[in-house]
KEMI-642023 format. One line per 10 residues: number of its first residue (from 1); for each residue x, y, z of N, C-alpha, C, O. Coordinates in steps of 0.2 Angstrom, whole numbers. Layout:
NUM = X/Y/Z/X/Y/Z/X/Y/Z/X/Y/Z  ... $
This chain:
1 = 66/-180/-216/75/-182/-222/71/-189/-225/66/-191/-225  78/-192/-230/74/-195/-235/75/-202/-229/77/-203/-223  72/-206/-233/73/-214/-229/77/-219/-233/76/-219/-239  81/-226/-231/85/-229/-233/79/-234/-236/74/-235/-233  82/-237/-242/77/-241/-244/85/-248/-246/85/-253/-242  88/-247/-249/94/-251/-250/102/-250/-247/104/-245/-245  106/-256/-247/113/-253/-247/115/-252/-240/111/-252/-235  121/-250/-240/124/-250/-234/125/-240/-234/125/-236/-239  126/-238/-227/126/-231/-228/132/-226/-223/132/-220/-221  138/-232/-222/142/-231/-220/149/-229/-225/154/-231/-227 $
11 = 145/-224/-226/149/-222/-234/150/-214/-232/146/-212/-228  155/-211/-234/158/-203/-231/156/-201/-239/156/-204/-244  152/-194/-237/147/-190/-243/153/-184/-243/155/-182/-238  157/-182/-250/160/-177/-251/156/-171/-250/156/-167/-246  150/-172/-256/144/-169/-258/138/-169/-262/135/-174/-263  136/-165/-264/128/-169/-265/128/-164/-273/128/-158/-275  128/-170/-276/124/-167/-285/117/-170/-288/114/-175/-287  116/-163/-290/108/-164/-294/108/-167/-299/114/-166/-301  106/-172/-304/107/-172/-311/100/-179/-313/97/-184/-309  99/-177/-321/96/-180/-325/97/-184/-328/93/-189/-330 $
21 = 105/-184/-331/105/-186/-335/108/-194/-336/114/-194/-334  106/-198/-338/107/-206/-337/113/-209/-337/113/-215/-334  119/-205/-339/126/-205/-336/130/-200/-334/132/-196/-339  131/-199/-328/135/-191/-326/141/-194/-325/146/-190/-324  142/-199/-324/149/-199/-322/153/-194/-323/156/-192/-318  155/-192/-329/159/-187/-331/161/-180/-327/165/-176/-328  153/-181/-322/153/-172/-320/154/-174/-310/152/-169/-306  159/-181/-308/158/-182/-303/167/-185/-304/170/-187/-308  167/-184/-296/173/-183/-293/175/-189/-289/181/-191/-287  167/-193/-286/168/-198/-279/168/-196/-274/171/-192/-271 $
31 = 163/-200/-272/160/-198/-263/152/-193/-265/149/-190/-261  150/-193/-272/144/-188/-271/140/-194/-269/140/-200/-271  134/-190/-265/127/-191/-265/122/-187/-271/121/-181/-272  119/-194/-275/116/-191/-282/110/-193/-280/107/-198/-278  107/-185/-284/100/-183/-283/96/-185/-290/98/-182/-296  91/-188/-290/89/-186/-294/81/-188/-293/79/-190/-288  75/-187/-299/69/-190/-298/69/-192/-306/64/-191/-309  72/-195/-308/71/-200/-314/69/-199/-319/66/-203/-322  69/-192/-322/67/-192/-332/72/-194/-333/75/-191/-328  77/-197/-336/78/-202/-339/79/-208/-337/82/-211/-341 $
41 = 76/-212/-331/76/-220/-328/68/-222/-331/63/-222/-327  66/-224/-337/61/-225/-342/60/-234/-342/55/-237/-342  67/-237/-342/68/-242/-344/73/-245/-339/77/-242/-336  72/-252/-339/79/-257/-333/83/-257/-338/87/-260/-336  86/-255/-344/89/-253/-344/93/-245/-343/99/-244/-341  90/-241/-344/92/-235/-343/96/-235/-335/101/-232/-334  89/-238/-330/94/-240/-322/99/-243/-322/104/-242/-318  100/-248/-326/107/-253/-325/113/-246/-328/118/-245/-326  111/-243/-332/117/-237/-334/117/-235/-331/123/-233/-330  112/-231/-328/111/-225/-322/117/-226/-317/123/-223/-316 $
51 = 115/-234/-312/119/-237/-308/125/-240/-309/129/-242/-304  127/-241/-315/135/-242/-317/138/-236/-318/144/-235/-317  135/-232/-321/140/-225/-321/141/-222/-315/146/-218/-315  135/-222/-309/139/-220/-302/142/-223/-299/146/-221/-294  142/-230/-300/149/-236/-297/153/-233/-297/156/-231/-292  154/-232/-305/161/-233/-307/163/-225/-305/168/-225/-302  159/-220/-306/162/-214/-302/165/-213/-296/168/-209/-294  161/-219/-291/164/-216/-285/159/-215/-281/161/-217/-275  150/-213/-282/146/-211/-280/145/-215/-271/145/-221/-270  145/-211/-267/143/-214/-259/138/-215/-262/139/-217/-267 $
61 = 128/-214/-262/124/-217/-264/121/-212/-268/124/-208/-271  115/-214/-268/108/-210/-271/102/-212/-267/100/-216/-263  98/-203/-270/93/-200/-266/87/-201/-272/88/-197/-277  82/-205/-272/79/-202/-276/74/-199/-275/70/-201/-271  72/-194/-279/64/-190/-277/57/-194/-280/55/-195/-286  54/-196/-276/46/-197/-278/43/-193/-277/43/-188/-273  37/-194/-283/33/-190/-281/32/-184/-289/27/-182/-291  37/-182/-291/36/-181/-296/38/-184/-305/35/-181/-309  41/-190/-307/40/-192/-310/38/-199/-312/36/-203/-317  42/-200/-304/38/-207/-303/37/-209/-295/40/-207/-290 $
71 = 31/-212/-295/27/-210/-287/29/-215/-283/27/-216/-277  36/-220/-285/39/-226/-279/45/-227/-286/45/-225/-292  52/-231/-280/57/-232/-285/55/-234/-288/51/-238/-285  57/-235/-295/59/-239/-300/61/-246/-298/66/-245/-294  60/-253/-299/59/-258/-295/66/-261/-300/70/-264/-296  69/-261/-307/73/-260/-308/80/-258/-305/86/-261/-303  78/-249/-305/85/-246/-300/85/-249/-294/90/-248/-290  81/-253/-292/84/-256/-283/86/-261/-283/88/-263/-278  85/-265/-290/87/-271/-292/95/-270/-293/99/-273/-289  97/-264/-298/102/-264/-300/108/-260/-294/114/-260/-292 $
81 = 102/-256/-291/109/-253/-286/110/-258/-282/116/-257/-280  106/-265/-278/107/-269/-274/113/-273/-276/118/-273/-273  113/-275/-283/119/-279/-286/126/-276/-283/130/-279/-280  126/-268/-285/131/-265/-284/133/-263/-276/139/-263/-275  127/-263/-272/130/-263/-265/128/-254/-266/131/-250/-262  125/-251/-272/123/-243/-269/117/-241/-266/111/-241/-268  119/-238/-260/115/-235/-257/109/-230/-260/110/-226/-265  102/-232/-258/95/-227/-260/93/-226/-256/90/-229/-252  94/-216/-256/88/-214/-250/82/-212/-254/83/-209/-260  77/-212/-251/69/-210/-253/69/-203/-251/72/-201/-246 $
91 = 67/-199/-255/66/-192/-252/60/-190/-255/59/-190/-261  54/-189/-251/46/-190/-250/47/-182/-255/52/-179/-256  38/-182/-258/39/-173/-262/41/-169/-255/47/-167/-255  38/-168/-249/40/-162/-246/47/-161/-241/48/-158/-235  52/-166/-247/58/-165/-245/61/-163/-251/63/-168/-254  62/-158/-254/65/-155/-259/74/-157/-260/77/-160/-255  78/-156/-265/81/-157/-264/87/-153/-261/92/-157/-259  87/-148/-261/91/-140/-258/92/-143/-250/97/-144/-247  84/-145/-246/87/-149/-242/93/-153/-242/99/-152/-241  91/-157/-243/97/-162/-243/104/-158/-244/108/-159/-239 $
101 = 105/-154/-247/112/-151/-250/113/-147/-244/119/-147/-242  110/-143/-242/108/-139/-237/111/-141/-231/117/-139/-229  107/-148/-228/110/-154/-221/116/-153/-224/120/-148/-222  119/-158/-228/125/-161/-233/132/-154/-229/137/-155/-226  129/-149/-231/134/-143/-232/133/-142/-223/139/-143/-220  130/-141/-220/129/-138/-213/132/-143/-208/134/-141/-202  133/-152/-210/137/-153/-206/145/-155/-210/150/-158/-206  147/-153/-216/155/-153/-217/157/-147/-215/163/-146/-214  152/-140/-214/155/-132/-214/154/-130/-209/157/-125/-207  147/-134/-203/144/-129/-200/150/-128/-194/149/-123/-190 $
111 = 156/-131/-193/159/-132/-187/164/-124/-190/164/-119/-185  167/-123/-196/169/-119/-198/165/-109/-199/167/-103/-198  160/-112/-200/157/-108/-202/156/-104/-194/155/-98/-194  155/-107/-188/152/-107/-180/159/-105/-179/159/-100/-175  166/-106/-182/171/-104/-180/173/-95/-181/176/-92/-177  170/-94/-188/171/-89/-192/167/-81/-188/170/-76/-187  160/-85/-187/155/-82/-186/158/-79/-176/158/-73/-174  159/-84/-174/161/-80/-166/168/-76/-167/168/-70/-164  174/-81/-171/177/-76/-172/178/-70/-173/183/-68/-171  175/-66/-177/171/-60/-181/168/-57/-178/167/-52/-181 $
121 = 164/-58/-171/162/-57/-167/168/-54/-158/169/-49/-155  169/-59/-158/176/-59/-154/181/-54/-155/183/-51/-150  184/-53/-160/191/-50/-162/189/-44/-158/192/-44/-152  186/-40/-160/185/-32/-160/184/-30/-154/185/-24/-152  183/-36/-148/184/-35/-138/191/-38/-138/195/-34/-136  193/-43/-140/200/-43/-139/204/-39/-141/209/-39/-137  204/-34/-146/208/-31/-145/206/-25/-146/211/-22/-148  202/-20/-144/201/-17/-140/202/-18/-132/205/-13/-129  202/-24/-129/207/-25/-123/213/-24/-124/216/-23/-118  217/-26/-129/224/-25/-128/226/-18/-132/232/-17/-133 $
131 = 222/-15/-133/222/-10/-134/224/-7/-126/229/-6/-123  218/-7/-125/218/-2/-117/220/-7/-112/217/-7/-107  225/-11/-113/232/-14/-109/225/-17/-102/227/-17/-96  223/-18/-103/216/-23/-97/221/-27/-94/227/-28/-96  218/-29/-89/221/-36/-85/216/-43/-91/214/-43/-96  217/-45/-88/219/-52/-90/212/-54/-87/209/-55/-92  207/-55/-81/201/-54/-80/196/-51/-84/191/-54/-86  197/-42/-85/193/-37/-89/193/-42/-96/188/-43/-98  200/-45/-100/200/-46/-105/195/-54/-106/191/-54/-110  196/-59/-101/190/-64/-101/185/-59/-99/184/-55/-103 $
141 = 182/-58/-96/176/-53/-97/171/-51/-103/165/-51/-105  176/-49/-104/174/-45/-112/172/-51/-115/166/-51/-117  178/-56/-117/175/-62/-120/168/-65/-117/164/-65/-121  167/-66/-111/162/-69/-107/155/-67/-111/150/-71/-114  155/-57/-111/148/-57/-114/149/-57/-119/144/-56/-121  152/-58/-124/152/-61/-131/148/-68/-130/144/-71/-134  148/-68/-128/148/-80/-128/141/-79/-122/138/-85/-121  140/-74/-118/134/-76/-111/137/-82/-108/133/-86/-105  143/-83/-107/147/-87/-101/150/-84/-99/150/-77/-100  155/-88/-95/160/-86/-90/166/-89/-93/164/-93/-97 $
151 = 174/-89/-94/177/-89/-94/183/-90/-88/184/-84/-85  187/-97/-85/188/-94/-80/197/-98/-81/198/-104/-82  201/-93/-79/210/-97/-80/212/-97/-71/213/-93/-66  213/-103/-72/214/-107/-67/223/-112/-66/224/-118/-67  226/-108/-65/235/-110/-65/235/-120/-61/240/-124/-61  228/-121/-59/229/-129/-57/225/-134/-62/224/-140/-63  223/-128/-65/219/-136/-71/212/-131/-70/211/-126/-67  208/-134/-74/201/-133/-75/197/-135/-68/200/-141/-68  194/-136/-64/191/-137/-57/185/-140/-61/182/-137/-65  182/-148/-59/177/-153/-59/173/-148/-62/173/-142/-60 $
161 = 168/-150/-67/159/-148/-68/160/-140/-72/155/-137/-73  169/-138/-76/168/-132/-80/165/-137/-87/163/-143/-87  166/-134/-92/166/-137/-99/172/-135/-103/177/-134/-99  174/-135/-109/178/-135/-113/182/-131/-110/181/-127/-106  189/-133/-112/194/-131/-108/201/-131/-114/203/-135/-118  204/-126/-112/213/-127/-115/217/-125/-110/216/-123/-104  224/-127/-115/229/-124/-108/231/-118/-114/230/-117/-120  237/-114/-106/239/-108/-109/246/-109/-109/246/-110/-115  249/-109/-108/259/-111/-109/260/-105/-106/260/-99/-107  261/-109/-98/263/-105/-93/261/-101/-86/265/-98/-82 $
171 = 254/-103/-87/247/-98/-85/244/-103/-82/242/-104/-76  242/-109/-88/236/-113/-83/231/-117/-89/232/-119/-94  225/-116/-84/219/-120/-89/214/-114/-93/210/-110/-89  213/-112/-98/206/-110/-99/201/-112/-99/201/-116/-103  196/-111/-95/189/-115/-96/184/-112/-96/184/-106/-95  180/-116/-98/172/-112/-101/167/-114/-96/165/-120/-95  165/-108/-93/158/-111/-90/151/-106/-92/151/-100/-93  146/-110/-92/140/-109/-96/138/-114/-96/141/-119/-95  131/-113/-98/125/-117/-103/124/-118/-108/124/-113/-111  122/-124/-112/122/-123/-121/128/-126/-124/133/-126/-121 $
181 = 128/-127/-128/135/-128/-131/141/-122/-131/140/-117/-133  147/-125/-127/151/-122/-128/156/-118/-134/157/-122/-139  158/-114/-135/163/-113/-143/169/-117/-144/172/-120/-139  170/-118/-150/175/-122/-154/180/-121/-150/181/-116/-148  185/-129/-148/192/-127/-148/195/-121/-152/199/-118/-148  194/-118/-158/196/-115/-161/197/-107/-157/202/-103/-156  192/-107/-156/189/-101/-151/194/-99/-145/198/-94/-144  191/-104/-141/196/-105/-136/202/-105/-137/205/-105/-131  204/-106/-141/213/-105/-143/216/-98/-144/220/-95/-141  210/-95/-149/208/-87/-149/212/-84/-144/218/-83/-143 $
191 = 205/-84/-138/207/-83/-131/215/-83/-128/219/-79/-126  215/-90/-129/222/-90/-124/227/-88/-129/232/-90/-126  229/-87/-132/231/-83/-134/231/-74/-133/235/-70/-134  225/-73/-132/229/-64/-131/226/-64/-123/225/-59/-121  225/-70/-119/228/-71/-111/235/-73/-111/237/-71/-105  238/-74/-113/245/-74/-114/247/-69/-114/251/-67/-109  245/-64/-120/248/-60/-121/248/-54/-118/252/-50/-118  240/-53/-115/240/-48/-109/242/-50/-103/243/-46/-99  245/-58/-101/248/-58/-95/257/-54/-96/260/-51/-91  257/-55/-101/264/-55/-100/267/-47/-104/272/-44/-105 $
201 = 260/-44/-105/261/-35/-108/261/-31/-99/258/-26/-97  264/-34/-96/266/-31/-88/273/-25/-89/275/-22/-84  276/-26/-95/283/-22/-94/277/-17/-100/274/-19/-106  278/-10/-96/276/-5/-101/283/-2/-106/280/2/-110  288/-3/-108/293/-1/-111/293/-6/-116/295/-3/-122  289/-15/-116/289/-18/-122/286/-10/-126/289/-7/-130  276/-10/-122/274/-8/-126/274/0/-130/271/2/-134  278/3/-125/279/11/-128/285/10/-135/285/14/-140  291/4/-134/295/1/-140/291/1/-144/293/5/-149  287/-2/-145/281/-4/-153/279/2/-153/282/5/-157 $
211 = 275/5/-148/274/12/-152/279/17/-155/278/19/-161  284/20/-152/289/22/-156/291/18/-164/289/21/-169  293/10/-164/293/9/-171/288/9/-172/289/12/-177  281/8/-173/277/10/-177/277/17/-179/275/18/-185  278/23/-176/277/29/-178/287/29/-182/288/33/-187  290/27/-181/295/26/-186/295/26/-195/296/29/-200  291/17/-191/286/15/-198/283/21/-203/284/23/-209  278/23/-198/273/28/-200/278/34/-203/274/35/-207  282/37/-203/284/42/-206/290/38/-211/293/42/-216  290/32/-210/293/29/-216/290/28/-223/293/27/-229 $
221 = 284/28/-221/278/25/-227/276/31/-229/273/31/-234  277/38/-226/274/45/-227/282/48/-233/281/53/-237  287/47/-232/293/47/-232/296/55/-230/298/60/-233  294/54/-225/296/59/-221/303/56/-214/304/58/-208  305/50/-219/309/47/-215/313/41/-217/310/35/-218  320/43/-220/323/37/-223/323/31/-220/324/30/-214  324/25/-223/324/19/-222/330/18/-218/329/15/-212  336/20/-219/342/18/-220/344/20/-212/348/18/-209  339/27/-210/340/29/-202/337/26/-197/337/29/-192  334/20/-200/330/11/-194/337/11/-193/337/15/-188 $
231 = 345/10/-194/351/7/-193/352/12/-187/356/10/-183  352/18/-187/354/20/-180/349/21/-174/350/22/-168  343/21/-176/338/22/-172/335/15/-170/333/15/-164  334/12/-173/331/3/-168/337/0/-168/342/1/-172  338/-6/-163/343/-8/-161/341/-15/-164/339/-19/-159  340/-20/-171/336/-26/-174/342/-30/-178/346/-27/-183  342/-36/-176/348/-39/-182/344/-39/-189/346/-37/-194  338/-40/-187/336/-43/-194/336/-36/-200/334/-37/-206  338/-26/-197/339/-22/-204/345/-25/-207/345/-24/-213  350/-29/-206/356/-30/-210/354/-35/-214/357/-36/-219 $
241 = 346/-38/-212/343/-42/-222/344/-42/-228/343/-37/-231  347/-47/-230/347/-40/-239/341/-41/-241/339/-38/-246  336/-45/-238/329/-44/-237/321/-44/-234/319/-50/-233  318/-41/-232/313/-38/-228/308/-41/-231/307/-41/-237  302/-44/-226/297/-45/-225/291/-42/-221/291/-43/-215  286/-38/-225/282/-33/-220/275/-39/-221/273/-42/-226  271/-37/-214/266/-37/-215/260/-33/-210/263/-31/-205  256/-32/-211/253/-27/-208/243/-31/-206/239/-33/-209  243/-29/-199/238/-31/-195/234/-27/-190/234/-20/-190  230/-30/-186/222/-24/-186/227/-22/-180/232/-25/-178 $
251 = 225/-15/-178/228/-11/-172/224/-15/-167/219/-18/-166  231/-13/-161/228/-21/-155/231/-24/-153/231/-26/-147  234/-27/-159/237/-34/-159/247/-36/-158/251/-41/-157  247/-29/-157/256/-30/-156/258/-36/-150/263/-40/-151  253/-36/-145/257/-40/-138/258/-48/-141/263/-52/-140  251/-48/-144/251/-57/-148/255/-58/-152/259/-63/-151  256/-51/-159/262/-54/-165/266/-53/-160/271/-52/-164  269/-51/-154/277/-51/-152/277/-58/-151/282/-61/-153  274/-61/-146/274/-67/-147/274/-73/-152/278/-77/-152  268/-72/-157/270/-76/-163/274/-76/-165/276/-81/-167 $
261 = 279/-69/-166/285/-69/-171/289/-64/-166/289/-58/-166  294/-70/-160/298/-67/-157/304/-65/-157/309/-62/-154  304/-66/-165/310/-63/-169/311/-59/-174/316/-57/-178  303/-56/-174/302/-49/-178/303/-44/-175/303/-44/-169  302/-37/-181/300/-31/-177/294/-29/-177/292/-28/-183  290/-28/-171/282/-27/-171/282/-20/-169/286/-17/-165  278/-18/-172/277/-7/-172/269/-7/-173/266/-10/-178  266/-3/-167/261/-2/-166/259/5/-167/260/10/-163  255/5/-174/255/13/-178/248/14/-176/245/8/-174  243/21/-177/240/22/-175/233/16/-175/229/14/-171 $
271 = 233/15/-184/227/12/-186/229/4/-189/226/0/-193  236/4/-187/236/-2/-189/244/-7/-186/249/-4/-184  244/-13/-186/251/-16/-183/253/-17/-189/250/-18/-194  262/-15/-188/265/-19/-193/271/-23/-191/274/-20/-186  272/-27/-193/277/-33/-193/284/-34/-197/281/-36/-203  289/-33/-198/294/-34/-200/299/-40/-198/302/-39/-193  300/-47/-203/303/-49/-203/311/-50/-206/311/-46/-211  316/-54/-206/320/-55/-210/320/-59/-214/319/-64/-210  321/-61/-221/319/-68/-224/312/-68/-228/308/-63/-229  311/-73/-230/303/-75/-232/297/-75/-224/298/-77/-218 $
281 = 291/-72/-227/286/-74/-222/283/-81/-220/281/-85/-224  284/-81/-213/282/-85/-209/273/-89/-210/269/-85/-209  273/-96/-211/266/-95/-210/263/-97/-204/260/-102/-202  265/-91/-199/259/-92/-193/255/-88/-195/252/-87/-190  251/-85/-200/247/-79/-201/238/-85/-202/232/-84/-200  240/-89/-204/232/-91/-203/233/-97/-197/230/-102/-199  236/-97/-191/235/-99/-187/230/-94/-178/226/-95/-173  233/-88/-184/231/-83/-180/226/-80/-178/226/-76/-174  220/-82/-182/213/-81/-184/214/-73/-184/211/-70/-180  219/-69/-189/216/-62/-186/218/-60/-196/221/-63/-200 $
291 = 215/-54/-197/216/-52/-203/223/-51/-205/226/-49/-199  228/-50/-211/234/-48/-211/233/-46/-219/229/-47/-223  238/-43/-219/243/-42/-227/250/-40/-227/254/-36/-224  252/-44/-232/259/-46/-234/260/-41/-241/258/-40/-247  266/-40/-239/268/-37/-244/276/-41/-249/278/-45/-245  278/-42/-252/283/-46/-257/290/-43/-252/290/-38/-249  294/-49/-253/298/-45/-248/301/-41/-252/300/-42/-258  306/-36/-249/311/-29/-252/316/-30/-248/316/-34/-244  323/-26/-249/327/-22/-245/326/-17/-244/325/-14/-248  327/-15/-239/327/-9/-233/324/-3/-237/319/0/-235 $
301 = 329/-2/-242/329/5/-246/319/7/-250/317/12/-251  316/1/-250/309/2/-253/306/-4/-249/304/-10/-251  307/0/-241/304/-1/-236/296/1/-237/291/-2/-236  297/9/-238/291/14/-237/287/9/-242/281/7/-241  290/7/-248/283/3/-256/282/-2/-250/276/-2/-249  283/-4/-248/282/-13/-243/276/-13/-238/271/-17/-238  276/-6/-233/273/-6/-229/268/-2/-232/263/-3/-229  266/2/-238/260/3/-241/255/-4/-244/250/-5/-242  261/-8/-248/257/-14/-252/255/-18/-244/250/-20/-243  260/-17/-238/256/-23/-235/250/-21/-231/247/-25/-228 $
311 = 248/-12/-231/242/-10/-229/236/-10/-235/230/-11/-235  238/-10/-238/233/-12/-245/230/-19/-245/224/-20/-247  233/-24/-241/231/-30/-243/230/-32/-236/229/-38/-236  229/-27/-231/228/-31/-225/220/-27/-227/215/-28/-223  219/-22/-231/212/-19/-230/207/-24/-237/201/-23/-238  210/-27/-240/206/-33/-245/205/-39/-239/200/-41/-239  210/-41/-234/209/-46/-230/203/-43/-225/198/-46/-223  204/-39/-223/197/-36/-217/189/-36/-222/184/-39/-220  190/-33/-229/185/-37/-233/183/-43/-234/177/-45/-232  187/-47/-236/186/-55/-236/187/-60/-233/188/-66/-236 $
321 = 189/-59/-228/195/-61/-222/200/-66/-226/202/-67/-231  202/-67/-219/211/-75/-220/217/-69/-220/217/-64/-217  219/-71/-224/227/-69/-225/226/-68/-233/224/-72/-238  229/-59/-234/231/-59/-244/239/-56/-244/241/-51/-241  242/-61/-249/246/-59/-248/250/-55/-256/245/-53/-260  257/-55/-258/257/-51/-264/255/-51/-270/254/-46/-274  253/-58/-271/252/-63/-277/245/-63/-275/244/-69/-273  240/-60/-273/233/-55/-274/233/-50/-273/228/-48/-269  239/-46/-277/237/-40/-275/236/-36/-285/233/-31/-287  240/-42/-288/238/-39/-296/234/-40/-297/234/-43/-302 $
331 = 227/-37/-295/222/-36/-295/217/-30/-298/219/-24/-297  209/-30/-301/208/-25/-299/207/-21/-294/208/-15/-293  204/-26/-289/203/-24/-281/207/-21/-277/206/-16/-274  211/-23/-279/219/-20/-274/223/-16/-279/228/-14/-278  219/-13/-286/221/-7/-289/219/-4/-285/222/-3/-279  211/-2/-288/207/1/-283/207/5/-274/206/11/-272  209/-3/-272/209/0/-265/215/2/-264/215/2/-258  221/4/-268/226/6/-267/227/16/-265/229/20/-260  221/17/-272/220/23/-275/214/28/-268/210/26/-265  217/35/-267/216/38/-263/206/40/-265/204/42/-271 $
341 = 203/38/-260/195/39/-263/193/45/-266/187/46/-269  197/50/-264/197/58/-266/198/56/-275/195/60/-279  201/52/-277/204/50/-283/197/49/-287/196/53/-292  193/43/-285/187/40/-287/181/41/-287/176/39/-290  183/47/-281/176/53/-281/172/54/-287/166/52/-287  175/56/-293/173/58/-298/166/51/-302/160/52/-304  170/46/-302/166/41/-305/161/38/-301/157/34/-303  161/40/-294/156/39/-291/150/43/-291/144/40/-290  151/52/-292/147/56/-292/144/58/-299/140/62/-300  146/55/-304/145/55/-309/141/49/-313/138/50/-318 $
351 = 142/44/-311/140/39/-314/137/35/-309/132/32/-311  139/35/-302/133/30/-297/127/36/-293/122/34/-291  128/41/-291/126/43/-289/118/46/-293/113/46/-290  120/47/-299/113/49/-302/106/43/-301/100/44/-299  111/37/-304/108/32/-302/104/29/-297/99/25/-298  109/31/-289/104/28/-284/99/36/-283/93/35/-282  101/39/-284/95/44/-282/88/42/-287/82/41/-286  91/42/-291/84/38/-297/80/32/-295/74/31/-297  85/27/-290/79/21/-288/81/21/-282/81/16/-279  82/29/-277/79/29/-273/73/35/-273/71/37/-267 $
361 = 71/37/-277/64/42/-276/61/36/-280/56/34/-277  62/33/-286/58/31/-290/57/23/-289/54/19/-293  59/21/-285/58/13/-283/62/9/-288/60/3/-287  67/11/-294/69/8/-299/76/5/-297/80/7/-293  75/1/-303/83/-4/-299/88/-4/-304/90/-8/-307  90/2/-304/95/2/-311/103/0/-307/107/-3/-309  101/4/-300/111/0/-300/112/-7/-297/117/-8/-296  108/-11/-296/107/-15/-295/107/-20/-303/109/-26/-304  105/-17/-307/103/-19/-312/112/-22/-317/115/-26/-321  114/-15/-315/121/-13/-317/126/-17/-313/131/-18/-316 $
371 = 125/-20/-307/130/-22/-305/129/-31/-306/134/-35/-305  125/-33/-309/124/-41/-309/127/-42/-316/130/-47/-317  126/-36/-320/126/-35/-329/136/-35/-327/140/-39/-329  139/-29/-324/145/-32/-324/149/-38/-321/153/-42/-324  144/-38/-315/148/-46/-311/147/-53/-316/151/-58/-317  140/-52/-320/142/-57/-325/146/-56/-334/145/-59/-339  149/-50/-334/156/-50/-339/152/-47/-344/156/-46/-349  146/-46/-344/141/-40/-348/136/-43/-353/133/-40/-357  135/-50/-349/131/-55/-351/123/-53/-353/121/-58/-351  118/-50/-356/111/-49/-356/110/-57/-353/111/-58/-347 $
381 = 109/-61/-357/106/-68/-354/108/-68/-348/103/-66/-345  113/-70/-344/115/-71/-339/112/-68/-334/109/-70/-329  113/-60/-336/110/-54/-331/104/-55/-330/103/-55/-324  98/-57/-333/91/-59/-335/87/-64/-332/81/-64/-331  95/-71/-331/92/-76/-325/95/-74/-318/92/-74/-312  99/-72/-319/100/-69/-312/96/-65/-306/96/-65/-300  93/-60/-312/89/-57/-310/82/-57/-310/78/-55/-306  80/-63/-316/72/-66/-316/69/-60/-319/64/-57/-318  75/-58/-325/71/-54/-330/70/-56/-336/74/-61/-339  64/-51/-340/66/-57/-349/74/-52/-351/75/-47/-347 $
391 = 79/-53/-355/84/-50/-356/81/-42/-360/85/-37/-360  77/-42/-362/72/-34/-368/74/-29/-358/77/-24/-357  69/-34/-355/70/-30/-347/76/-26/-348/77/-20/-350  81/-30/-347/87/-30/-344/92/-23/-350/96/-18/-348  90/-25/-357/94/-22/-360/87/-14/-361/87/-10/-366  83/-13/-357/80/-8/-357/84/-3/-351/86/3/-353  85/-5/-347/87/-3/-341/96/-1/-342/99/3/-341  96/-5/-344/104/-3/-347/105/4/-353/110/7/-354  98/4/-356/97/10/-362/95/14/-358/94/19/-361  93/15/-351/93/19/-346/97/22/-344/97/28/-344 $
401 = 102/18/-341/108/20/-341/114/23/-344/119/26/-341  113/22/-351/116/26/-356/115/34/-355/120/39/-355  108/34/-354/103/40/-356/106/44/-348/108/50/-348  105/41/-344/104/46/-339/112/47/-336/112/52/-333  117/44/-337/126/46/-335/128/46/-345/134/46/-347  124/46/-348/129/47/-353/135/44/-356/138/46/-361  135/36/-351/140/32/-353/137/25/-356/133/22/-353  140/23/-361/135/16/-362/139/10/-358/145/8/-358  136/8/-356/134/0/-351/137/-5/-354/140/-8/-351  137/-8/-365/137/-10/-365/146/-10/-371/149/-15/-374 $
411 = 148/-2/-370/155/-5/-370/161/-4/-366/162/1/-363  166/-9/-365/171/-10/-363/178/-6/-358/181/-8/-353  177/1/-363/179/7/-357/173/10/-352/174/14/-347  169/9/-354/162/12/-352/160/7/-344/157/10/-339  162/0/-345/162/-5/-340/167/-2/-336/166/1/-331  172/-3/-338/178/-3/-332/176/5/-328/178/6/-322  173/9/-331/173/16/-327/165/15/-321/165/17/-316  161/12/-324/156/10/-318/159/7/-313/157/9/-308  164/1/-315/165/-3/-311/167/1/-304/165/1/-298  175/6/-308/177/10/-303/172/14/-297/173/15/-291 $
421 = 166/15/-303/161/21/-299/158/18/-293/157/22/-289  155/12/-293/154/6/-290/159/3/-283/156/1/-278  165/3/-285/168/0/-280/170/7/-276/174/6/-270  168/14/-279/168/19/-272/164/21/-270/166/25/-265  157/20/-272/153/21/-269/152/16/-264/148/17/-260  156/9/-264/155/6/-258/160/6/-254/159/4/-248  168/9/-257/172/10/-250/169/16/-246/169/17/-240  164/23/-252/165/29/-246/158/24/-241/157/26/-235  155/19/-243/150/18/-239/152/13/-233/147/11/-229  159/12/-232/160/8/-227/165/14/-223/169/12/-219 $
431 = 165/20/-224/171/24/-221/166/25/-214/160/25/-214  170/26/-207/167/26/-202/161/34/-202/162/39/-205  157/32/-198/151/37/-198/146/40/-203/142/45/-203  148/34/-208/142/32/-216/138/26/-213/139/21/-211  132/30/-215/127/23/-215/127/18/-219/127/19/-225  126/11/-218/126/6/-222/121/7/-228/121/3/-233 $
């Protein structure tokens, strides 16, 4: 890593910014570690102007790369930085600025990334355990297999010698036992929620009730049952509310959601778990570490459409992670996600399949070029930069796509058709039993 040359290192770094401008202050927001090799720092005045601009913008420090333009840090730069109390780190030729950026990013976001990765691998096992109505011990063993460790639930508190631990309301302490680094606290809290739900899932009647609710809601979505019929079939006071909020969650999460939303109506449908709440939706979604889709509030009479909307939002959430609300459904992605795949199939078969077949047979990259072209909003220059090609090469490939498909990638209308075809191809690839 770089060596310190001057200044106080007890500063918080918000991000890393690389520049060769003599005054980059308009691009800084404060707290950045500014990296430069000093192309614009040729005189003492240049150095003074540069340091003053960094100080004025609230930069955390300066990382100076030697070996490209300057063999050593200019003395005028050191003098000016010392005067302003700006720390300087020296990056030798074998330490690229990308390594500095990666180090800062890993330090700031490494924990969040670790939690996300652990959650993605753990969640299917926890949901599967809930669907099978396994015991707490079986659930903890599943989690232990994922992390290569042992989880202990002790009603008297974690014994000495155990690692990280969290409290489980009314059940004791969930402790991690193993070698190496323990899971993040957020991961332990997720397991604790499922433990609590599993421990409370002794009442078979509650599980059957959720399944019955799920069946009724599925019938309403398919228009095989009128929403008003719920007033005669279910005893839930929320049905009298002027507005209901529907959310969709992964199948198997019913017991956990019943604890998280005690006043809601929870239904276990075959492929999804549905939650109805009276009034505005709660903000517990982010705390559960589960993907979820949320529909806009609607009266009981429009419940079928709300369920469909929540399912579409869940589909997007399972692709991108997190929680998707109604404000995020007015997009091209959500429109295509809500259409049956057979409606999109002609776009795939006529526009994308011929290109993929040619790419597979001859090793060409027509589909990749098309994706990049659409992602850059039809810019030849940006596509060439993205693919490390000459613009004439990109233009030639787009011309070949026009010849093969009969649709012109340079036309706005045909660009929309190609985008639909790519989305249909991606959706077909995600279907169970299809290869990636």
